[in-house]
C-alpha positions in Angstrom: 0.2 0.1 0.0 1.3 3.4 -1.0 1.8 5.8 2.3 -0.7 9.0 0.6 0.0 12.9 2.3 -2.3 14.9 3.2 -2.8 17.5 1.3 -2.2 21.4 2.9 -5.6 22.5 1.2 -7.3 20.5 4.5 -6.3 22.1 6.6 -8.8 25.3 5.3 -12.3 24.5 5.2 -11.8 21.7 7.9 -15.5 20.3 7.9 -16.4 20.8 4.1 -12.9 18.1 3.3 -14.2 15.7 6.2 -17.2 15.4 4.7 -16.8 15.2 1.1 -13.9 12.8 1.5 -16.0 10.7 4.0 -19.2 10.4 1.4 -16.3 9.5 -1.4 -15.2 6.3 0.4 -18.5 5.7 1.0 -19.4 6.2 -2.9 -15.9 4.4 -3.6 -17.5 1.3 -1.6 -20.5 1.2 -2.6 -19.3 0.8 -6.4 -16.7 -1.6 -5.5 -19.2 -4.1 -3.3 -21.8 -3.4 -6.4 -19.3 -4.6 -9.1 -17.4 -7.5 -7.0 -21.2 -8.7 -6.4 -21.7 -8.5 -10.2 -18.6 -10.8 -11.2 -16.6 -7.7 -11.7 -12.4 -7.9 -10.2 -11.6 -3.6 -8.5 -8.4 -2.4 -8.7 -8.2 1.3 -7.8 -5.4 2.9 -9.4 -4.7 6.7 -7.2 -2.9 9.4 -9.9 -0.3 9.8 -7.5 0.7 6.3 -8.7 0.8 7.0 -12.0 4.3 9.4 -11.0 8.0 7.6 -12.4 8.9 7.4 -8.7 5.5 4.7 -8.6 6.2 3.0 -12.1 7.6 -0.2 -10.2 5.5 -0.4 -7.0 2.5 0.0 -10.0 4.0 -2.7 -12.4 3.9 -5.1 -9.7 0.7 -3.9 -8.2 -0.7 -4.9 -11.7 0.9 -8.2 -11.7 -0.2 -9.5 -8.7 -4.2 -8.2 -9.9 -4.0 -10.2 -13.2 
């Protein structure tokens, strides 16, 4: 698992960001459960994983998923 640093912008309007990120996590869980229930395999790749410095780690993640 890749460690993720919280961006500085979350310090401003913290209540908004807590609510937004909580809703995003709930939505992601629902979508994942729904897709799996329909026979799909779910692999979530985050934008920060698509950098050169994470290339080897991402390749390993994709290999494990296949």
